[in-house]
C-alpha positions as a printed NumPy array, in Angstrom:
array([[ -50.737, -104.076,   -3.423],
       [ -48.537, -106.556,   -5.26 ],
       [ -45.265, -107.627,   -3.692],
       [ -42.286, -108.191,   -5.975],
       [ -40.238, -111.303,   -5.41 ],
       [ -36.538, -110.909,   -4.758],
       [ -34.675, -111.802,   -7.942],
       [ -31.995, -114.451,   -7.72 ],
       [ -28.993, -114.971,   -9.939],
       [ -30.623, -118.008,  -11.529],
       [ -34.116, -116.529,  -11.941],
       [ -35.528, -117.267,  -15.367],
       [ -38.477, -114.846,  -15.288],
       [ -38.055, -111.067,  -15.757],
       [ -38.596, -108.768,  -12.798],
       [ -42.154, -107.383,  -12.557],
       [ -42.888, -103.861,  -13.811],
       [ -42.839, -101.144,  -11.139],
       [ -46.209,  -99.887,   -9.923],
       [ -47.559,  -96.681,  -11.477],
       [ -46.17 ,  -93.51 ,   -9.948],
       [ -49.514,  -91.721,   -9.761],
       [ -52.964,  -92.53 ,   -8.473],
       [ -56.085,  -91.73 ,  -10.462],
       [ -57.973,  -88.714,   -9.082],
       [ -61.221,  -89.213,   -7.229],
       [ -64.459,  -88.098,   -8.858],
       [ -66.783,  -85.657,   -7.113],
       [ -70.126,  -84.072,   -7.816],
       [ -71.762,  -80.854,   -6.639],
       [ -74.518,  -80.963,   -4.044],
       [ -76.498,  -77.727,   -4.4  ],
       [ -77.271,  -76.101,   -1.051],
       [ -78.717,  -72.812,   -2.286],
       [ -78.629,  -70.125,   -4.963],
       [ -77.946,  -66.39 ,   -5.159],
       [ -78.899,  -64.04 ,   -8.02 ],
       [ -75.989,  -63.028,  -10.249],
       [ -75.696,  -60.19 ,  -12.744],
       [ -76.016,  -61.878,  -16.175],
       [ -73.932,  -59.066,  -17.659],
       [ -70.949,  -60.034,  -15.474],
       [ -68.282,  -61.861,  -17.507],
       [ -66.916,  -63.551,  -14.392],
       [ -63.15 ,  -63.992,  -14.181],
       [ -62.512,  -64.177,  -10.438],
       [ -64.602,  -64.794,   -7.332],
       [ -63.586,  -64.662,   -3.66 ],
       [ -65.423,  -64.466,   -0.345],
       [ -63.658,  -62.688,    2.516],
       [ -64.953,  -61.241,    5.788],
       [ -68.562,  -61.365,    4.697],
       [ -68.054,  -59.686,    1.324],
       [ -68.03 ,  -61.377,   -2.068],
       [ -65.511,  -59.911,   -4.514],
       [ -65.851,  -60.458,   -8.246],
       [ -63.525,  -59.559,  -11.104],
       [ -65.055,  -59.355,  -14.575],
       [ -63.504,  -59.265,  -18.024],
       [ -63.886,  -58.104,  -21.634],
       [ -62.13 ,  -55.084,  -23.059],
       [ -63.919,  -51.893,  -22.122],
       [ -66.275,  -53.778,  -19.765],
       [ -63.914,  -55.113,  -17.096],
       [ -64.545,  -54.317,  -13.451],
       [ -63.927,  -55.209,   -9.834],
       [ -67.033,  -55.501,   -7.675],
       [ -68.006,  -56.019,   -4.061],
       [ -71.233,  -58.025,   -3.78 ],
       [ -73.641,  -58.821,   -0.982],
       [ -73.181,  -62.602,   -0.648],
       [ -76.782,  -63.127,    0.421],
       [ -78.539,  -61.124,   -2.307],
       [ -75.94 ,  -60.859,   -5.087],
       [ -76.44 ,  -57.095,   -5.22 ],
       [ -73.456,  -55.01 ,   -6.307],
       [ -72.507,  -52.806,   -3.353],
       [ -69.423,  -51.231,   -4.943],
       [ -67.832,  -51.283,   -8.392],
       [ -64.83 ,  -49.837,  -10.188],
       [ -64.103,  -50.072,  -13.899],
       [ -60.815,  -50.972,  -15.551],
       [ -59.796,  -48.461,  -18.196],
       [ -59.748,  -49.748,  -21.765],
       [ -57.975,  -51.603,  -23.223],
       [ -57.35 ,  -53.583,  -20.006],
       [ -59.058,  -56.997,  -19.921],
       [ -59.674,  -58.05 ,  -16.31 ],
       [ -58.956,  -61.565,  -15.081],
       [ -58.546,  -63.374,  -11.724],
       [ -58.509,  -61.686,   -8.325],
       [ -57.499,  -62.497,   -4.756],
       [ -57.621,  -60.753,   -1.383],
       [ -54.357,  -60.26 ,    0.534],
       [ -55.043,  -58.59 ,    3.894],
       [ -56.202,  -55.026,    3.128],
       [ -55.302,  -55.288,   -0.568],
       [ -56.723,  -56.995,   -3.653],
       [ -54.649,  -58.182,   -6.597],
       [ -56.355,  -58.204,   -9.993],
       [ -54.815,  -59.792,  -13.082],
       [ -55.192,  -58.728,  -16.678],
       [ -55.313,  -61.154,  -19.596],
       [ -52.744,  -60.107,  -22.22 ],
       [ -51.844,  -56.67 ,  -20.855],
       [ -49.014,  -58.005,  -18.694],
       [ -49.95 ,  -56.084,  -15.538],
       [ -51.278,  -57.027,  -12.123],
       [ -53.209,  -54.256,  -10.392],
       [ -52.913,  -53.868,   -6.633],
       [ -56.008,  -52.248,   -5.101],
       [ -57.064,  -50.913,   -1.735],
       [ -59.612,  -53.39 ,   -0.445],
       [ -61.85 ,  -50.824,    1.266],
       [ -62.179,  -48.38 ,   -1.63 ],
       [ -61.217,  -50.718,   -4.539],
       [ -59.066,  -47.9  ,   -5.9  ],
       [ -55.904,  -48.713,   -7.804],
       [ -52.648,  -48.363,   -5.864],
       [ -50.035,  -49.578,   -8.357],
       [ -49.343,  -51.873,  -11.266],
       [ -46.729,  -54.607,  -11.475],
       [ -45.64 ,  -56.145,  -14.765],
       [ -45.372,  -59.873,  -15.467],
       [ -44.567,  -61.99 ,  -18.503],
       [ -47.202,  -64.03 ,  -20.314],
       [ -50.945,  -64.122,  -19.8  ],
       [ -52.911,  -63.762,  -16.575],
       [ -55.858,  -66.081,  -15.893],
       [ -56.508,  -67.13 ,  -12.276],
       [ -55.11 ,  -66.09 ,   -8.897],
       [ -55.428,  -67.2  ,   -5.259],
       [ -53.585,  -66.881,   -1.951],
       [ -52.052,  -70.074,   -0.567],
       [ -50.764,  -69.2  ,    2.894],
       [ -47.79 ,  -66.896,    2.354],
       [ -47.699,  -67.069,   -1.44 ],
       [ -49.846,  -66.351,   -4.456],
       [ -50.701,  -69.043,   -6.993],
       [ -51.308,  -67.874,  -10.566],
       [ -52.495,  -69.625,  -13.731],
       [ -51.837,  -68.52 ,  -17.307],
       [ -53.922,  -70.947,  -19.371],
       [ -51.174,  -73.555,  -19.641],
       [ -50.49 ,  -76.567,  -17.419],
       [ -48.25 ,  -74.436,  -15.18 ],
       [ -49.084,  -72.807,  -11.853],
       [ -46.713,  -70.007,  -10.851],
       [ -45.96 ,  -69.049,   -7.256],
       [ -45.507,  -65.355,   -6.47 ],
       [ -44.671,  -63.112,   -3.545],
       [ -47.926,  -61.535,   -2.253],
       [ -46.245,  -58.153,   -1.661],
       [ -43.917,  -57.709,   -4.634],
       [ -45.665,  -60.087,   -7.064],
       [ -42.238,  -61.474,   -7.988],
       [ -42.165,  -65.074,   -9.213],
       [ -40.806,  -67.507,   -6.616],
       [ -41.403,  -70.896,   -8.267],
       [ -43.713,  -72.99 ,  -10.41 ],
       [ -45.209,  -76.453,  -10.784],
       [ -46.626,  -78.356,  -13.758],
       [ -50.095,  -79.836,  -13.276],
       [ -50.784,  -83.415,  -14.347],
       [ -53.791,  -85.697,  -14.333],
       [ -53.151,  -89.424,  -14.611],
       [ -49.558,  -88.552,  -15.427],
       [ -50.449,  -86.285,  -18.369],
       [ -50.263,  -82.473,  -18.496],
       [ -53.525,  -80.662,  -17.776],
       [ -53.682,  -77.232,  -19.392],
       [ -56.315,  -74.463,  -19.685],
       [ -56.206,  -73.951,  -15.927],
       [ -58.307,  -70.864,  -15.285],
       [ -59.923,  -69.332,  -12.191],
       [ -58.327,  -70.532,   -8.944],
       [ -59.261,  -70.893,   -5.293],
       [ -56.752,  -71.881,   -2.59 ],
       [ -58.194,  -73.849,    0.331],
       [ -56.283,  -75.645,    3.11 ],
       [ -53.09 ,  -75.996,    1.099],
       [ -54.876,  -77.239,   -2.037],
       [ -55.717,  -75.396,   -5.263],
       [ -59.122,  -75.704,   -6.896],
       [ -59.103,  -74.711,  -10.576],
       [ -61.679,  -74.251,  -13.288],
       [ -60.667,  -75.902,  -16.557],
       [ -61.503,  -73.46 ,  -19.33 ],
       [ -64.008,  -74.525,  -22.003],
       [ -65.2  ,  -77.365,  -19.83 ],
       [ -67.57 ,  -77.853,  -16.908],
       [ -64.78 ,  -79.335,  -14.814],
       [ -63.244,  -78.17 ,  -11.574],
       [ -60.115,  -79.943,  -10.344],
       [ -58.354,  -80.041,   -6.988],
       [ -54.577,  -79.843,   -7.315],
       [ -51.777,  -80.602,   -4.878],
       [ -49.479,  -77.587,   -5.422],
       [ -46.47 ,  -79.478,   -4.068],
       [ -46.548,  -82.198,   -6.738],
       [ -48.871,  -80.651,   -9.315],
       [ -50.985,  -83.798,   -9.28 ],
       [ -54.763,  -83.557,   -9.736],
       [ -56.383,  -85.206,   -6.711],
       [ -60.068,  -84.662,   -7.513],
       [ -62.107,  -83.973,  -10.648],
       [ -65.664,  -82.641,  -10.414],
       [ -68.179,  -82.242,  -13.255],
       [ -70.34 ,  -79.169,  -12.614],
       [ -72.199,  -79.451,  -15.93 ],
       [ -75.558,  -80.122,  -14.217],
       [ -75.422,  -76.614,  -12.698],
       [ -75.629,  -74.818,  -16.048],
       [ -78.799,  -72.672,  -15.941],
       [ -81.389,  -73.202,  -18.697],
       [ -80.827,  -71.008,  -21.731],
       [ -77.181,  -70.235,  -20.976],
       [ -75.192,  -70.899,  -24.192],
       [ -72.181,  -73.235,  -24.146],
       [ -69.886,  -70.285,  -24.869],
       [ -70.713,  -68.859,  -21.413],
       [ -68.526,  -71.306,  -19.555],
       [ -68.312,  -72.187,  -15.906],
       [ -65.829,  -69.821,  -14.233],
       [ -65.684,  -68.535,  -10.69 ],
       [ -65.137,  -70.479,   -7.477],
       [ -65.001,  -69.065,   -3.955],
       [ -64.599,  -71.05 ,   -0.745],
       [ -66.99 ,  -70.209,    2.085],
       [ -64.676,  -69.671,    5.093],
       [ -65.203,  -72.002,    8.034],
       [ -67.149,  -74.544,    5.972],
       [ -66.607,  -77.185,    3.3  ],
       [ -68.814,  -75.201,    0.922],
       [ -68.139,  -73.131,   -2.201],
       [ -69.842,  -70.463,   -4.298],
       [ -69.586,  -71.149,   -8.033],
       [ -70.889,  -69.438,  -11.146],
       [ -70.089,  -68.872,  -14.81 ],
       [ -69.557,  -66.108,  -17.33 ],
       [ -72.857,  -64.229,  -17.742],
       [ -74.735,  -66.767,  -15.641],
       [ -77.836,  -65.443,  -13.823],
       [ -77.124,  -67.575,  -10.747],
       [ -74.413,  -68.205,   -8.164],
       [ -74.668,  -71.668,   -6.638],
       [ -73.728,  -72.58 ,   -3.084],
       [ -72.423,  -76.133,   -3.265],
       [ -70.597,  -78.894,   -1.431],
       [ -68.383,  -81.39 ,   -3.256],
       [ -69.372,  -84.972,   -2.481],
       [ -67.94 ,  -88.314,   -3.566],
       [ -69.447,  -91.766,   -3.903]])
């Protein structure tokens, strides 16, 4: 750290520039710990592991669904379809309920977690992309550089933060996972996952998951879907129409 000299009235040299206000994010990579089969017809939009069940929201008009998977085999144990023209997006578990976003339909669907049946719909402005539960609030992405905070019961907006990396806005934030007060986010149309401080909006970690792309999967089937494994430092990650879910740990150095 540089120390600035105290300027005097007769100082001839200009005062030094202030230090940068942000620190560059750390870089991480994915250490693969195992794999699970994944339905290659699943256009993954949301992924979350809770109480031994893996929940997955899928998209595309007329093909959207919410599924409960066996996290050891990848088999679909339960599935409900979204009626057309709804286009499913991110999901998150809140106690005995599940919230499921829609893309441009402007509605969040609250579901009973046990049966997956729809309980009600709540309207919101703009697009819906990713969703996760951060303690007592929801965090939602809409494809921009903004994360919106919402009440987990009413879905009402309670605040927002702009996300930056190296001091510049980072948009296309997609599927989200909240872990220990931090938000992990897929960056759409890239192989990147970033870790965001929701208090400041600053990106703390960037991870390139490109090496995980299965052979033969086209570039259009992007990485999307990240679920923390409770009680560990591990995650399950996959992509749209990928045949594999990867169990990984983020490592640095």
